[in-house]
ROKEKOL-271545 format. One record per residue: x, y, z of N, C-alpha, C in turn; residue in one letter. Coordinates in steps of 0.02 Angstrom, whole numbers, plus 50000, padded with zeros to 5 digits. Each point is the difference from the previous one (the first is absolute). Last residue first. Example, Ala and Ser with C-alpha at 12.3 -4.5 7.8 and 13.67 -1.06 7.14 Angstrom:
! ROKEKOL-271545
506424988850354500425005950003499615005550037s;500154971449996499555005950000500455006050000a;
//
This chain:
! ROKEKOL-271545
444644302560200500344995550038499824991649947x;500075029349982499834994649987500374994050022x;499815027350071500514993949979499664993649996x;499095027349990500104994050027500384995149973x;499805024649950500124998050074499974993450018x;499465009549785500694998650001500164999150079x;498004995249823499985001550090500784998950020x;500095002349759499434999550022499945002050079x;502125001149899499585004549970499174998750023x;501924986150054500195006350021499495006849982x;499904972650071499845002949956500085008650013x;501384977450106499645006050007499905003549935x;500594973950099499995004449955499435007450015x;501464974850102499545006050017500135004149939x;500444974949936500135004550065499735005949993x;500094980949831499854997450070500305004150053x;499945003349754500485001150034499994995850070x;498314998749825500564997949979500595000050047x;497795007050065499974993349985500764997649981x;499685023750010500094996950070499974992449985x;499585011549809500745001150021500084997550066x;497774999049919500534995849951500605001150026x;498565014450110499764992750008500514995349960x;500135023049956500324998950064499754993250026x;499155007049786500724999650002500404998750064x;497595002049996500214994249949500844999850014x;498925018550075499884993850050500304993849965x;500105021049876500375000450059499984993750047x;499815003849735499544998550053500384999150066x;501435013349821499804992550013499325000750041x;500985019849825499714998350081499954992449997x;501155022749838499554993350003500034997450069x;501225021849915499304999750003499644993949998x;502285005850025499925000449932499304999550002x;501014997750216500045007449968499805001049934x;499104977850138500535002549975499965007749971x;498794981850203500055005649956500615002049967x;499494983350181499684998149951499995005549920x;501684993750229499695005649968499674997649930x;500954987050251499935001049925499665005849983x;501844987150190499465005649972499845000949937x;501194980950196500055003149926499335004850001x;501674990450222499324999049957500095004249938x;501974992750159499225001050040499484999049954x;502654991649969499415004249958499484998350042x;502624996450043499335001350035499635002749968x;502114986749904499685007250006499304998650040x;502684985250002499215001749968499765006450013x;502584991849948499485003550052499434999649973x;501624986949894500365001850060499485002750054x;498914984249807500435006350011500315000250058x;498974980849798500125001550078500185006849998x;499034980549794500165007450024500055000950083x;500454977749830499655002250054500145008550010x;500034980649794500375004550033499615003550043x;499534980549858500214999350054500545004550025x;498405000649802500774999949990500314997550072x;497775006549988500054994749976500614997749978x;499775020750099499894995250055499934992849974x;500245017949849500634999550041499814994450060x;498365007349861500514996049954500464997950045x;498525015150086499704992649999500504994449958x;500485023850004500044997050071499774992449999x;499785013849809500584997650002500274997250069x;497795007449957500104993649961500694997550005x;499205020650098499724994550041500184993749954x;501705020349985499365000249995499754993250024x;502145014750066499904994649974499195000049987x;502245010450134499455003649953499854994549957x;501135005450250499974994449961499415003749949x;500765011250191500654997549961499824996349935x;498625004650202500015006549951500524999149938x;499814984550193499504998749944500045005149962x;502224996450131499344999950016499584999949932x;502334993150000499925004950062499355000750020x;500374977549858500075008549997500065003550060x;500374972449894499795004450060500245007849986x;499454972949893500145007149974499925005750065x;500354971749986499705005350025500235005649986x;499924973349874500325005850042499535005850018x;500274972649865499695005150045500355005550033x;500734983849826499414996150022499565004950041x;501565006349776500014998650078499434997650024x;500405003949765500664999250028500065000050062x;498005002549881500124993749991500744998950025x;498985020749983499744996850041500194993450007x;500255020249856500434995350023499904996450059x;498515015949917500114997849937500634993850021x;499295013250173499444996749983500244995649937x;501375016750088499954994150047499514995549975x;500265018849880500594996049996499934994850042x;498315014950021499964996349942500574995749984x;500075016150173499674994450026499774994949938x;501125020949952500414995950056499754993150024x;498685017049868500514996949968500554995350039x;498345011950122499714995049958500494996649967x;501135012850192499545001749951499634994049960x;501205008350241499934994649971499395001449947x;501875017250141499254998049961500084992949963x;501805004750191499705004549964499304997249980x;501514986450106499955006350046499595004749971x;500044972549980500105005849956499855006150053x;500524971450000499925006250036500135005049966x;499654972049965500225005449967499795007050048x;500344972450053499765007450015500275003449941x;500404975849999499545000450052499585006550007x;501484982349813499845007250020499524998750067x;500964982249873500324999950069499715007550025x;499644992249776499544994650049500245001750067x;500405020349815500054992250007499704997350050x;500605025749885499474995850027500204992449980x;501365019549953500074999050075499474995150007x;500115009749787500594996349999500094997150086x;498315015549930500034993349979500464995149998x;499995024350056499704995950051499884992849981x;500735017849842500464996650046499904995350047x;498325012749864500394993949971500584997150037x;498925019650100499434994649970500334994249980x;501035020050091500154993550014499484994249984x;499815024750002500584997849952500194993550015x;498125007350121499865003249938500654998549949x;500184996250230499644995349973499765000949919x;502125012750112499444997750025499574995249951x;502755005250065499375000649964499414998250039x;502225001450111499885005549953499465000349945x;500874977350105500075004850027499955007249956x;499114974350049500075003849946500215007250008x;500434976650143499675006450006500075004249930x;499884973450141500315003649930499635006950015x;500504976950172499645006349977500325003949943x;499754973350139500395004949946499505006549997x;499334980350119500215005350045500285005249961x;498814980549927500564996750039500405005650020x;498025003249868499864996950063500554996550029x;500165023749878499854993549982499904995350066x;499745028549930500164995350053499774992349970x;500455027149908499724992449982500244997050050x;499535028449960500394994250018499724993250001x;500065028949906499724992849998500404994450027x;500585023450027499205000649984499684993249989x;502335004150159499765000649936499295001149991x;501265002950202500544999249951499794999649933x;498545001250198500505004250012500635001249939x;498174983050000499795007249974500425004650021x;500464978850080500124999849931499775006449966x;499734997050234500725000849986500184999849914x;497794995050099500245007649997500615000949988x;499204978649978499765005149960500275006450003x;500464984250172500394999149946499705004249930x;498825000650201500685003050011500464999949940x;497944989150003499955007849998500585003550000x;499964976450048499945002049925499825006349978x;500094993850230500604998549970499995000849930x;497985001350115500485005650019500674999049971x;497524991149915500674997050024500615006350006x;497625001949901500105000250085500604997850019x;498905013649768500394994250015500125001050076x;497815010549893500705000950022500334993650018x;497805004049830500224998850063500794999150012x;498095016349838500594994049998500144999450059x;498605017249950499774995850048500524994249990x;499855016849832500195004550067499934994050060x;499424991449786500745002550002500185002250075x;497754995749952500394994550008500775000750008x;498635017749947500024998950075500244992850008x;499855008249783500495004450043499944998250058x;498444989149869500794997349977500525004150041x;497725005650003500084994450048500694996949975x;499365019149893500065002850070500164992450043x;499564998249769500665002950009500205001850071x;497794990549938500634995149993500555003650008x;498205013750005499864996050059500654995149997x;499755014649826500195003650054499994995250064x;499284991549795500655000249993500285005150065x;497664997349977500304993150009500835000750005x;498585018949925500034998750086500404994450012x;500505015549790499794993550012499874998850071x;500975019849913499265000249977499674993050028x;502275009050130499894995949923499165002449995x;501255010050187500534995549976499804997249929x;498565014150137500555003449961500564995849973x;498214992550156499875000849925500465003649949x;501124990250245499255003449974499834999849928x;501624995850259499774998749929499575003349978x;501904999050209499465003549968499994997649938x;501084991350249500105000049923499375003549973x;501505001550245499244997949979500105001049912x;501754992750231499935002049936499184999649985x;502045000050219499344997549956499805003749956x;502025002750114499814993450035499384999249974x;502125013049873499385002250038499844993050034x;502115000149895499935007450004499275001150039x;500934978449966500465003750039499895007649992x;498614984449889499934999250072500605003050046x;498895008549749500554995250037500014999150084x;498685015449840499604994550024500614995050035x;500585018549857499805003250074499584993950042x;500724997249769500534998950031499875002150074x;498675001049788499814996250045500484999850065x;499405015349772500544998750044499724996850062x;498795006449801500494994049992500605000950044x;498695021250035499884995649937500574995749992x;499905009850244499955002349943499744994749943x;499664999050280500454999449945499745002649932x;499985008350269499594998149926500404999349952x;500204996350277500475003149938499494997549937x;499725004250281499764998549941500565002049947x;499984996750279500325002649952499804997949930x;499315003750278499794995449948500325003349935x;500565009650194499674993950030499894995849945x;501705022650017499544997349970499774992650034x;501645018250060499294997550046499524997849954x;502485005649961499625007450018499214997950018x;501454982649937500375004150050499725005950026x;499144986649832499744997850063500405003050064x;500505007249767499465001350015499654997850069x;502164991949914499925008350017499275002550023x;500324977249925500405001450055499895006950017x;499244995649798499514997850045500365000250066x;501405005949818499395004850004499544997550064x;501644986049940500385005750028499425004650029x;499414982649839500084997550076500355005050051x;499695005149768499304999250032500034998650068x;502094998649871499675006950008499405000650049x;500674980049900500465001250058499925006350030x;498714992449802499764997750070500515000750059x;499595016249780500474994050029499794998250059x;499255019549876499774993849961500384994150018x;499105024450137500414996049961499954994049971x;497965017550037500514997350036500634998149959x;497905016750004500364997649963500604997450031x;497275012950032500474995450027500524997149940x;498205020050084500174997449935500624996250032x;497715009050136500574999149994500304997649930x;497855012750169500194995249938500785000749996x;498655004750239500005002149930500354995949943x;499875008750294499774995149948500165001949923x;501665009850188499324999249994499704994649942x;502255001150077499815003450061499285001249990x;501684980749903499515004949974499685002750070x;502494992249942499504998750042499455004449971x;502304990549865499695005050038499394996750041x;502494994449841499454997650053499665004950029x;501324997049748499845004350059499504996650048x;501764995249767499424996850051499975004850060x;501045009249761500104995750051499474997850043x;499555006449750500285002350042500244995950070x;498824995249783499635004250026500435004750060x;500664980549874500095004649953499555005450031x;501334988050183499554997649960499915005449941x;501684992350229500055003849940499314996749964x;500924999850262499904996249942499595003949945x;500995007650216500355000449940499864994749951x;498445012450202500374994449973500515002849953x;498645012750213500125000949924500484994149980x;498005006150206500684997249986500095000449925x;498145010250121500254995750045500864998249992x;497915019649947500624996549954500364996550067x;497375008449982500605001350042500484995049979x;497625011949900500604995550006500515001550047x;497195002649896500575004050038500654995550020x;498334993549786500115000150072500605004650045x;499314995649748499795005050025499834999550082x;501654989749783499704998950066499715005950034x;501265003249791499414996449983499634996250069x;502175009150000499595004349971499324999249989x;501794984050052499745004150062499475005849989x;501394984249852499244998750007499625004350052x;502414999149935499575004249946499204998550018x;501694989050126499965007050013499495003049957x;499594974950067500565003749959499775007650014x;499224982650192499905001049925500485004849968x;498914987350239500645000349969499725001349924x;498815003650246499894999249929500755000049977x;498184997450235500755001649976500014997049932x;497915009750152500204995849946500845001649990x;498435013950141500474994750034500304995249957x;497635010549926500405002850037500494997050046x;498924987549781499735003650067500625004250024x;499514994749731500314996850061499735004850072x;499514992349708499885003650068500224998050055x;500444997849717500034996350060499875004950064x;498844999349746500615001750025499944996450070x;498814991249778499895003650057500735001650030x;499634999749732500034995750062499895004050057x;499615001349716499975003250068500164994850041x;501254998949760499304999350033500005001950072x;501924996549838499635006149989499255000550018x;501804981449989499395000049973499615006949988x;502264999450118499934995049952499475001049952x;500205012750196500495001649960500044996649937x;497805004150155500564995549987500415002549949x;498755016850167500074996449934500474995349989x;499805010350206499344999649986499864997549927x;502094993750169499805004849967499324999249973x;501144984650142499765004950036499765006649945x;502124982249985499354999550008499725005050035x;502444988949882499655005450021499214997350005x;502274984750056499765004049944499645005350015x;499874984550179500564998349941499795003749939x;499445009450247499874996949942500534997849952x;498845007750278500515001949930499774996249942x;499375006050289499734998349936500455002749942x;499294993950285500385002749955499954997849926x;498335004150238500174996449936500585003449966x;498804996450273500445004649945500204997449934x;497704992050136500794999950005500355005649941x;497614998550057500264994950040500685000050017x;498875013149831499785003450070500164995050058x;500464993549768500415006550007499755002950088x;499004979849869500694999450049500235005050021x;498194999649840499844995350053500495000050050x;500255013649807499465002050038499914995550055x;501664995249863500175006750038499465000750036x;499624983049863500414997750043500225007050051x;498875003449801499634996050049500174997950055x;501275010849827499585004750032499584996050058x;501214986749854500445003150042499535005850041x;498974987149826500214996450069500425003350052x;499585011949792499355000250049499984993950058x;501795001549848499975007150042499435000250048x;500324980949847500524999750046499875007050044x;498804991049787499715001250071500475001950060x;500414994149750499574995250029499695001850074x;501605012349834499195001949997499644993350029x;502394994249901499855005550027499285000950000x;500894975950049499965003849948499915008850018x;500214980950148500084996649942500095004949947x;500695006850242499465000249958500224994449940x;500535005450280500324999149938499444998849953x;500665008650269499474999149956500234998549928x;501064996650270500075002649929499374998249956x;500995003550280499414998049950500225002149937x;500984998050274500145002949936499544995549937x;499794997150239500285006350001500165002149937x;497954984150123500635000049958500105007449999x;498154990450106500614996550029500705001349957x;497675009549947500285002450066500474998150024x;498534994849795500705002450003500285001950059x;497814991049968500434996049968500755002549991x;498165013650116500054992550031500474995549961x;499545021449902500565000250059499984994150038x;498535003949821500564996549977500475001950052x;497324996350033500565005350006500594996749980x;497514991749934500574998150045500525005849992x;497114994949975500515003049982500624998850045x;
//
């Protein structure tokens, strides 16, 4: 048996992100609190809402978040009535959510909490700073449905990905989609500091920048890749070196590059990080075959993956087979959150 504290003790900010609802993120979070809460003071917040005992999307039962005495929590004002801990209010922010402003509190007693945090990365970073000022030694951000932004390296310095049967009835599809997400989160970072500085300046002014091998730079000001799918074709030629995109890189955008691969020899497509790229495995293979190399400004420190073989809809994968196949595909640590949930498989 391996305690998760040994894997996380060197980090200050951790995010947990899920492939889908009900893949076991809350179970993982409770395990981390159990392992680490007596060793370090934990700070806890969420992108969106988590902690309720019934999933508001699927109307299925889910475990609640249980915290130790001394835990620092950032949550929306309306959630306070659902927290059965004795509370010490530490700070009130002006970050508004549909459930009220974000409040920073300390749990004077152990108990269950309901967490709803801000939706913007910039606000999350401020929240983390505040919690650390009040003594948080490991701050955990619980990512909400389809919100992987908390994994960004400028928000947290380590990330856990949760997957499970809730993603699909087809175990092979779950494994393939998880592997694809892992490959995107692990996209390599560009190493040239001069190039990174150049791209940073482009992102300050525009959402899309194009760099040619003679040093010429063109910017597509005020528009994102969704709007520039067709326009980008006019910039593709044998001198193009880099396309840098500040926002989301969609499958449709990638397909334009693939369909027009005859207009250029080779190019590097740069995203801010792997959470900004939305593409399936087949599209990524076609991209490589088209001599397009994907790189990121900031790579993500993905520590391990957790798997949940059970779906709230009533079906279940063979847990050992699921875990083994997933581990063989990913080539990294995998935790079974339902079986022997304390064991980290290597």
